[in-house]
C-alpha positions as CSV (number, residue, x, y, z in Angstrom):
1,X,-41.3,46.8,-20.3
2,X,-42.4,49.5,-17.9
3,X,-40.4,50.8,-15.0
4,X,-42.2,48.7,-12.4
5,X,-41.3,45.5,-14.2
6,X,-37.7,46.5,-14.6
7,X,-37.5,47.5,-10.9
8,X,-39.0,44.1,-10.0
9,X,-36.5,42.3,-12.2
10,X,-33.6,44.3,-10.7
11,X,-34.7,43.3,-7.2
12,X,-35.0,39.7,-8.2
13,X,-31.5,39.7,-9.6
14,X,-30.1,41.4,-6.5
15,X,-31.8,38.9,-4.2
16,X,-30.6,36.0,-6.3
17,X,-27.0,37.2,-6.1
18,X,-27.3,37.8,-2.4
19,X,-28.7,34.2,-1.9
20,X,-25.8,32.7,-3.9
21,X,-23.2,34.6,-1.9
22,X,-24.8,33.7,1.5
23,X,-25.1,30.0,0.4
24,X,-21.4,30.0,-0.6
25,X,-20.4,31.6,2.8
26,X,-22.5,29.0,4.6
27,X,-20.9,26.1,2.7
28,X,-17.4,27.4,3.5
29,X,-18.1,28.0,7.2
30,X,-19.9,24.6,7.5
31,X,-16.9,22.8,5.9
32,X,-14.5,24.5,8.2
33,X,-16.6,23.6,11.3
34,X,-16.8,19.9,10.2
35,X,-13.1,19.8,9.6
36,X,-12.4,21.3,13.0
37,X,-14.7,18.8,14.8
38,X,-13.2,15.7,13.1
39,X,-10.4,13.8,14.8
40,X,-6.8,14.1,13.5
41,X,-6.0,10.7,12.0
42,X,-2.6,9.3,11.1
43,X,-2.5,6.4,8.7
44,X,0.1,4.5,6.7
45,X,0.0,5.5,3.0
46,X,1.7,5.4,-0.3
47,X,2.0,8.4,-2.6
48,X,0.1,7.3,-5.7
49,X,0.0,10.4,-7.9
50,X,1.1,14.1,-7.9
51,X,-0.4,16.7,-10.2
52,X,-0.5,20.5,-10.6
53,X,-3.7,22.2,-11.7
54,X,-3.4,25.7,-13.2
55,X,-6.2,28.0,-12.2
56,X,-6.6,31.0,-14.6
57,X,-8.2,34.0,-13.1
58,X,-7.8,36.1,-16.2
59,X,-5.1,36.2,-18.9
60,X,-2.6,38.0,-16.7
61,X,-3.1,36.1,-13.4
62,X,-3.0,32.3,-12.7
63,X,-2.2,30.2,-9.8
64,X,-1.1,26.6,-9.4
65,X,-2.9,24.1,-7.1
66,X,-0.8,21.2,-6.0
67,X,-2.7,18.0,-5.5
68,X,-1.4,14.7,-4.1
69,X,-3.3,11.4,-4.1
70,X,-2.4,9.0,-1.2
71,X,-3.5,5.3,-1.0
72,X,-4.2,3.9,2.5
73,X,-2.1,0.8,2.9
74,X,-4.6,-0.8,5.2
75,X,-7.8,-0.3,3.2
76,X,-6.6,0.7,-0.3
77,X,-8.9,3.8,0.0
78,X,-7.6,6.9,-1.8
79,X,-7.3,10.3,-0.3
80,X,-6.7,13.5,-2.3
81,X,-5.4,16.7,-0.7
82,X,-4.2,20.1,-1.8
83,X,-0.8,20.8,-0.4
84,X,1.7,23.7,-0.5
85,X,4.4,23.8,-3.2
86,X,7.2,23.0,-0.7
87,X,5.3,20.0,0.6
88,X,4.6,18.9,-3.0
89,X,8.3,19.2,-3.9
90,X,9.3,17.0,-1.0
91,X,7.1,14.0,-2.0
92,X,7.9,11.5,-4.7
93,X,5.4,9.1,-6.2
94,X,5.6,5.6,-4.5
95,X,6.9,7.2,-1.3
96,X,5.6,5.3,1.8
97,X,5.0,7.0,5.1
98,X,2.3,8.3,7.5
99,X,-0.4,10.8,6.5
100,X,-1.8,13.0,9.2
101,X,-5.1,14.6,8.2
102,X,-8.4,15.9,9.6
103,X,-11.3,15.0,7.4
104,X,-10.5,17.0,4.3
105,X,-7.6,19.0,5.8
106,X,-4.1,17.9,5.1
107,X,-1.7,18.2,8.1
108,X,1.5,16.4,7.2
109,X,3.2,13.5,5.4
110,X,6.1,11.9,7.2
111,X,8.2,9.6,4.9
112,X,9.0,6.2,6.4
113,X,12.6,5.6,5.3
114,X,12.7,1.9,6.3
115,X,9.5,1.1,4.6
116,X,10.6,2.9,1.5
117,X,13.9,1.0,1.4
118,X,12.1,-2.3,1.8
119,X,9.6,-1.4,-1.0
120,X,12.5,-0.5,-3.3
121,X,14.3,-3.8,-2.5
122,X,11.2,-5.9,-3.1
123,X,10.2,-4.1,-6.4
124,X,13.8,-4.3,-7.7
125,X,14.1,-8.1,-7.4
126,X,13.3,-10.0,-10.5
127,X,11.8,-13.0,-8.7
128,X,14.3,-15.5,-10.0
129,X,15.2,-16.7,-6.4
130,X,11.6,-17.9,-5.9
131,X,11.6,-20.6,-8.6
132,X,9.5,-23.7,-7.9
133,X,11.1,-27.0,-8.7
134,X,9.0,-29.8,-10.0
């Protein structure tokens, strides 16, 4: 391989890296703009699942990503959001409340104490009081 070919290969690699970086920046900025333009919605939900994903940067550094899956009580549609550790710690699976979000951006979860108590009462009953006599 002569110097012209290696120079050309070097330029192609640099251009490719630059295109990848610009595409990533465009995707991030576009996502932020779409989130900002979307209306803030508040829907009744149930906390279906909580999970922690460990992201390893290298063997000395890692970070946890806290994910919560909510189920819309009206449509049964599921929504997954990354939340802070303190928000994650305040939620319990099967909590019922109101989710405030903007497209893919989590805003808040407000637990509905009355709905949660009702859900607990209904799920704790064994159903024996609803016997059908023949």
